N, C-alpha and C positions, 0 to 999 in steps of 0.2 A: 261580412260581418266580422269586424275586428275586435277582439276583446281587449278591455283596458287593462294595462299591467298593474298588478298589485303592487303597491309601494312597500318596499321592506321597511317593517318598524325599527330593526336594528339600524339603519342610516336615517332615522327621522331626526328632525330637528331637535325634538326632546331627548332622543337618547343621546345625541351629540354633545347637547349642553351638559346632560348628566355626566360624560364620560370627562368632558373637559374640567368640569367641578371636582371629580374625583382626582383627575393629576393636579389640578390646582392645590387642592387640600394636601395630597402627598408633597408637592414641591414647598408648600409652607413648613411642613415637618420634616425637610429634608435633613436638617441637623440630627433630628432624634433616629432618622431612618440611617444615615451616615454613622452615627454612634453604633447602632445594631449591628450595622454590616461590619463594622470594624471589630466589634466583640465577636460576632459569629466567625471571621478569619482567625482570630486567636484561639477561640475555642477548637475550630477545625484544625488549626495547626497543631494544637496541642494533642487533640485526638489522634491524628495521623503519625506524630511521632511517639505516641504512647502505643499504638499497634505495632508488635514485633514484626521487623522485616522478615519477608520469606525470599527462599532464592531456588531457582528451577534448574537442575542438572539433568540433562538428556543424554542419553545412548540410544543408538540406531543400529540394528543388525540386519545384516543381508538376509534375504529370504532363504529357506533351507534349500538344499538340493533336491532334485527328485527324487524321491525314495521308491525302492521296490516293496513289494507286499509285505515282506519280512520287516522291512524298517517301519512299514506303517503298523504293523503288528507291534512291533517293539514300542512304538510312541503310545499305543493305545494301553499298554501295559504299564508304561510309566505314568499315564495318566490317572490309571485306575490306583495305582499304588501312592500317588502324592497326595491323596487325601482331599483334592478340591472338590467343594460342594456343587460347583457349577460344570463338573468336568464328564458328568454322564452322558448328556447329550453330545458331545464331542467326540467321545469315544463311540458312541452308537452311531454317528454319521461318518466315521473314520474313511469308511470306504465308498463314500459318497462323495458330496461337494465340499466337505470340511477338508482343509490343508493342514501340512504338518506345522504351517506357520500359526494356524489357529491353536494347534495344540501346544507350541510353544508359549503363546500367551496364556493357555489355560494353566501349563506347569507353573509359570512366573506368579500366577495369583493363587498357586495352591497353598494351603496351610503349610506343608514341610518347609517350603521355600521361606515363607514368612516366618515361621518359628527360628529357622538357621539365621535369617538377617537380624531377628529380634534380639536373640541372643549373642550374635557375633558383635552388634553395637551396642548392647545394653539399652535398647529402647524403652523398655518398661520404666527404667529410671529417668531416661530423657524426656518420656511423655508423662510421665508421673502418673503410672497406674500399676497396679498390684496384680491385676488378672491378665494372662494371655489373651483372652479373648479381646478386651479392650485395647490391648496394644495392637493386635492384628487388625481390629476396625480403623485405628488410627492410621497406621501403617498404610492400610488400603486406600484410606482418603487423602492421603499425600502421593499415592503411587498413581500414575496413570499408564497403563497398557493398552497400546492400541496397534492393529495391523492394517497398513494401507490395502485396500481391495486390489488396486490395479497394479502396483509393484511389488507387493508382498513383503514390504519393508517393515520390521517391527519396531516401533519407538516406545522406550520406557524413559517416563520422565517422573523424577522424584523431587518434592518440594520439603525443605527443611529450614530452619531458622539459621542454621549453620551452613555456609556455602561449601565448606570442605566435606562435612557429613554429606550433604546432598549428592556431591560427586561421588563419593565412596560407597553409598549405598547404591546409587545407579550401576557402579561397577561390581558391586557384590551380586547384583542381580544376575549379570552374565557369568560370573564365575558358579553359583549356585546353580545355574541351569546346565553348565557344562557338566558339573559335578553329579548332578541328580541324573543326568540322561546317562551317564557312564555308571552309576552305581546300578540303576534299574533296567539296564538293557538287557533284553531277552532274545537275543537276535541266536541264531545257530552259531556263528562266529564267536560269539561272548560264550556261549556254553562251551564250545570247544577250547577255547582260550582258558577258561576256568579249569576244565577238566585236565588240559596239559601241564598247567601251573600247580594243580595238585600232585599230578604224577611227577612233575619235574623236582618237586620238593622231596618226594619220597625217594625216588632213585638217587638224587643226590646224597640223601642220608646213607643209602645202601651203598653207594660208592665209596663213601667216606669211611665206612666200618669195614669193607672188603680192602680198601688202601691200608688201613690201620693193621688188621689181620696179617696181610700180605707183607707189610714191612716188618712187624713185629716178628714173623715167622723167619725171614730172610736175615734179620739183624741177628736173632738168637742163634741161627744155625750157620752163619755165614755162607748162606745160599743165595748168592745173588744172581746167579744166572747159570741154573743147572748145566743147560746145554753147552755153554761156552766153558764153564768151568770144568765139565767132563772131558771135552776135547783138549783143553788146555793141560789137565793133569795126564790125560795120557799120552800127550805128547812129550811132558816132561818124564813120565815113567819110561817112555822110549829111549828118550835120550839117556838117562840114568843106568837103564839096561846095557845100552850100545857102550857107554862109557865103562861098565863094570865088566863088561866081555874083554874091553880091550884091555882093562887092568889085569885081568886075569891071565892073558895072554903074555901081557909083558911080565907078570910075576913067574910064569913057567919059564919063560927065557931066563930070567934072572936066576932062578934057583939051579938051572945047569951050569950056570958060571961062577955063582957065590956060593958061600956057605949059607945055612938058614939064618945065622946070627948077624949077617951081613946089613949094613944100615940100609942099602936101597931095596933089598927084600923086604926088610920090615916095614919100610915107608910104603912099599907096594901093597903089602898085606894090610896095612890101616887104609890106605886109600880103599881098597876093596870092601872093607869092613863098612867103612863111612858110607860108600854106596848102596851096600845092602840096607843100612839102617834108614838111608833116605827112601829106598824102594818101599820099604816095609811101612813107612809112614804115608807114602801115597797109596799104597794098596790098603791100609787097614786091617783090623783084626777080623779074625773069621767071623762069620754069623752077622756082619754088619753093626757090632757093639761100638759104642762111641770110644774113640782113640784118645787117651790121656797118658801116653808115655813121657817118662821124662819128669821135670818139675812142674811143667805147665801144659795144658791140653793144646793140641794144635790149631794153628790159626784157621784152617779151612777144613771142611769134611774131605775123608779120605774117598778112594774110588769104590769101596765096598759100600761107604753110605750114601754116595749119591744116588743110586736107584730107589733107596727108601726115602730119601727126602725128596726127590723127584717129583713122586706121586702127589704129596702134600704141595708142595711148592707149584707144580703144574695145576692143581686144583684151585688153589688160591689166585694164582695168575690168570686163569682162564676167567674165574668170577670177577676179578678186577678190569678184565679187558670188556667182558660182557657189559658190566654196569657204565663202563666209559662209553662204550658203542651206543647204550641205550640213551645215556645222557645226552650224547652228542645229536642222535636222531630228534630226540624231544625237544632239545633246543631249538634246533633248526625249524621244527614244526610249531613250536611256542611263539617264534618270533612271527612265523607266516601267518599264525592265527592272530596275533595282534594287528598285523597289518590290515587283514580282512576285517577284524572287528571295527578298525577306526575308518574301513571304508563303509560298513553299514551303518556305524553310530552317525545320527545328525550332528555335524559340527555346528557350532554358533561361530560366525564370522561377523565381526565387529566393524560397521561402517563407519560410524563417528563414535570415537571412545569419550567417556564423559570427562568433561572439564569443569573445573572450579567456575563457578559462575561468577561474572564480574559486576553484574547489576543484579538488584533486588527486582522481584515480579510483582512483590504486593509489600505494602499498600501504595497505591497510585497519592501521593501526600499533596501534589497541587490539586487534582480534582477533588480530593476530601475536604481539602481548605475552602475551595470556593464552593463547593456543594453546600457546605455547614455554614459558609457566610450568606449565600443565598436563601437558606433557610429561616436564618435570623431575621435577613431582611424581610422576607415575606411575612414571617410571624409578627415582625414590628408593624408592617403595614397592615395586616389584617388586625391586629390588636388595636392600632389607631382607628380604623373603620368601624369596629366594635364599640369603642369609647366614644367615638361620636355619636353612633346610634343610640348607645346607653344614656349620653347626656341630652340627646333630643328626645328621649322619651318622658311622656309625662311622669310627674312625680306621684301621682294618685294611681299609675296604671298597676294593676294587679301582679302582673308578672314581675314587674320591678321591685314591689312591694316584698314580693316572695324571694326573689333572688337576693335583696337586702338581708333579709332574715336568715338565708342559708350562711350568707357571707359572715353576718355577725356571728352566728353559732361557731362557725369554723374558725374565726379570730379569736373566740374565748378560749378555744382548746389548743391554740398553737404554742409553741414551747416559750414564746415571750409574753404570753397571758400571764405567767406568774412573775410577780413584781420580785426582783432582786435577780432574775437569772443573768447568766453571764453574756449570752447572746441576744439579751432583749434589745438593746439599744441599735443593734446592726440591722437585726432581723425585721424588727417593728418599721423601722425607716423605710426597709426595703418593701415591705408587704403593704405600707401605706401609699408608696409611688406607684405600685401594681394596682392597686385597689382604686386609688383617685386619678390616675393616669397623668399625662404631663400636664399641669397647669390646672388639674381638676380640684374638686372638693375632697378632703380626707374623709375616711369612712367613720362612722360614729363611735366614740370611745366606748369601753367595756362599761356595761351597766346602763349607758344611756337609752332613750327610747326611740325607735324609728318612727318617722312621721306617718 
């Protein structure tokens, strides 16, 4: 038994004839439809150019290097301090499946980073907002942060009406990420670096104080180097003592030959006296008191004064050398701590630097223009079919009479209903054409009775 196929009503001769009649009707009204499509294109073009252009600037970051547990805990602390509302889960899953790349994305979307960028580019004025929360929402809506699950590459995309500002904001995200990770780092190397930096500043101050005291003491007492000065003065005293002994021997020989008033005898005596004065100056006064013989004080401390000055000089010299040694050791440790901190701190490596976009990303003017044109074309076609159906409806139909009453009531409350209105002439003619349709009858005048 074979079932008879049921004929599809959509392909019946009646349906086909009805569709052809619809197409023929539209073809007859092609002039009106063409005008509607043209007007739609103009309106769409105006809308497309009225929408402000937007530009997308993108920067891509390499995935962070594998971090130790210390680095991971540091990133968790950064996340907690950054103030982002959606970072609690990230920090909680830090030692699980979450990566440092996901934490970077969370830090980039934090309130701290957003506030810095808003303040840096004065975005509240640019976006026209008075509250920070509104500016943050606007910035978040124009920023797209994403991490590729396979490659781990982090993409930062910023949309703005100004292409230059879009590129600068994208670059600012990278700068703020680097700065924030450095500021909020809590690793052991960071703590060591901070401690050494504080100690280095304190030791530097102590070294400066010790150097000033030592230099002032040495300048005031002419105690440049007590050890070398003592050696030099002892050598000078020995030389003078030897010259004096030789002069005394020469004097005794001259006294045996010449009279006491002889010139050579007196010259030898004067020489011995001068050598004695020089020895007294080098030796100093008894008790180590400062020597001020003659018209002016001695240029250098005497041999008797050197032991007294040597105690203070050695103490100040020792303090200065200790501070210098400590400063050198701390400087070496400080540099090593900075290197270690740089190793533990996740660094941001830029894969694609942000560039000023050359083409706009929105709006697509061509599709918008065509879309509005086809909307006008479809609206015009629907209006023609509705008008044809309206004209084909019996004048005594209750629905048609009700619609005419509603239209008459609306027409009476329109701006052109008042006589003498400035827009009456133009709007009334347009309203009549819409109401009556192309080639149809005009709506009844105000105050006239409906059939």
